[in-house]
Structures are given as structure tokens and as C-alpha cells.
C-alpha positions in Angstrom: 208.5 -60.6 52.3 206.5 -62.0 49.6 204.6 -58.9 48.8 208.0 -57.4 48.2 208.6 -59.9 45.5 208.4 -59.3 41.8 208.6 -63.4 40.9 208.5 -66.1 43.6 209.0 -69.8 42.3 207.7 -72.8 44.3 208.9 -76.3 44.3 208.2 -77.8 47.6 207.1 -81.5 47.2 206.6 -84.5 49.4 207.2 -87.8 47.9 203.6 -89.6 48.1 201.9 -86.7 49.3 200.3 -83.5 48.0 202.2 -80.6 47.8 202.1 -78.0 50.7 199.9 -74.6 50.0 202.8 -72.3 50.3 200.9 -69.5 49.0 197.3 -68.7 50.3 194.9 -66.7 48.2 195.4 -63.8 50.7 199.3 -63.7 50.6 198.3 -63.5 46.4 195.9 -60.8 47.4 198.8 -58.8 49.6 200.8 -59.2 46.7 202.3 -56.2 44.0 200.1 -56.0 40.7 201.8 -57.5 37.9 203.6 -60.1 39.9 204.3 -63.6 39.1 204.3 -67.2 40.6 205.5 -70.0 39.0 204.2 -73.0 40.6 206.6 -76.2 39.7 204.7 -78.2 41.9 201.0 -78.2 40.3 200.6 -81.3 39.5 201.1 -82.5 43.0 198.3 -79.9 44.2 200.6 -77.1 43.9 202.4 -74.7 46.3 200.3 -72.3 45.4 196.2 -71.8 46.5 195.2 -70.0 43.2 197.1 -72.4 40.8 195.5 -74.3 37.8 196.8 -77.4 36.4 197.6 -76.8 33.1 196.8 -73.2 32.9 198.2 -69.8 33.5 195.8 -67.6 35.3 195.4 -63.9 37.1 194.2 -63.9 40.6 194.3 -60.2 42.4 196.2 -58.6 39.2 198.8 -61.8 39.9 199.9 -64.1 37.1 200.6 -67.3 38.2 201.6 -69.9 35.9 200.4 -73.6 36.4 202.2 -75.3 33.7 202.1 -79.4 33.1 205.5 -80.8 33.1 207.9 -78.3 32.8 210.9 -79.8 31.9 209.7 -81.5 29.2 208.7 -77.9 28.0 211.8 -76.9 28.5 213.6 -79.7 26.8 214.3 -77.6 23.1 215.3 -74.6 24.7 217.8 -76.3 27.2 219.2 -78.5 24.5 220.1 -75.4 21.5 221.4 -73.6 25.0 223.8 -76.4 25.5 224.3 -76.4 22.1 225.3 -72.7 21.7 227.6 -72.9 25.0 229.5 -76.1 23.5 229.5 -73.9 20.0 231.5 -70.6 21.7 233.5 -72.8 23.8 234.9 -74.8 20.5 235.4 -71.1 18.9 237.7 -70.3 21.4 240.2 -73.2 20.4 239.6 -73.3 16.3 241.1 -70.7 14.1 239.1 -69.2 12.3 240.9 -68.4 9.1 242.5 -72.0 8.8 239.2 -73.8 10.5 242.4 -75.6 12.5 242.5 -76.5 16.2 244.3 -73.6 17.5 244.0 -73.5 21.6 245.1 -69.8 23.4 246.3 -71.1 26.1 245.9 -67.8 27.9 242.4 -67.6 27.4 240.7 -67.9 31.1 238.1 -70.0 30.1 240.4 -72.0 28.6 242.8 -72.7 32.0 239.4 -73.4 33.5 238.3 -75.8 32.0 241.8 -77.8 31.2 242.9 -80.1 33.3 246.2 -81.5 31.6 248.7 -80.6 29.2 251.7 -82.3 27.7 251.0 -85.5 29.9 251.3 -83.1 33.2 248.1 -82.0 35.3 248.2 -78.3 34.8 244.4 -77.8 37.0 244.9 -75.3 40.0 242.4 -78.0 41.9 244.3 -80.9 40.9 248.0 -79.5 41.5 249.9 -82.6 43.1 247.5 -85.1 42.2 248.7 -86.5 38.7 251.6 -87.3 36.9 
């Protein structure tokens, strides 16, 4: 299966023990040229035998990503993505011309996030549970 993949992300960790090696050097050799392995367990020894902590290396034509502290590297991007999602959600509820609240209750996204309206529970998943 591994030799057919373009990208593999490994995350296996066992608390208090080194990360299990899931991808051997021979397995990396069998992968297609240009494939990518992202080893999220590299700080605990790595799930790929050829991973190097803190480095991106190419072995047998396969790029092996061994970044340290991946959650710390993603914080700014995750925050920006979340902010953009909130902005887009609020755009559905604000009238652009008047800059005032104007909820389109027929919008599918609004229907999906609305729990109560006019004192009644309106979300289908919660029907009959409020009031």
C-alpha cells in the first residue's frame, strides 16, 4: 500500500516510550519518486526510520519531513484560518450596505448553526428538547 501513496502522515506515539518505527528504510525505497512522508512523531524517535528531527531530507527520491513542534508552527496559520472562517460566517448575517445585522434565516449555513429563535428550539437535532 505504501508504494502507491503520494503522501503519508505518521502520528503513532506510545506514552513514555520511543515512537514505533512504521516505515522502514526498505519501505521508503519502494515508494514512488516525489512522494512525501510527514513524520509527526519525529520528536519521539520518529515513525520513519529515515526521519531526522528538525530537518526535511530526501532519501531515495522521497521527501521526509521531520519538523519539530508542528503544533507551534501551525498556530499562526490555524488562527488566521479560524478568523477568516468567523469573518465569512458574520458576512452572512450583516447587510453590507447598512452595516447592520440582517440574518437570512433561509440560508443553509444559518439553519445549520441556529439553535434557538424567538424563544423556541429550532435546530432539527434538538427538536423537542427545549422550550
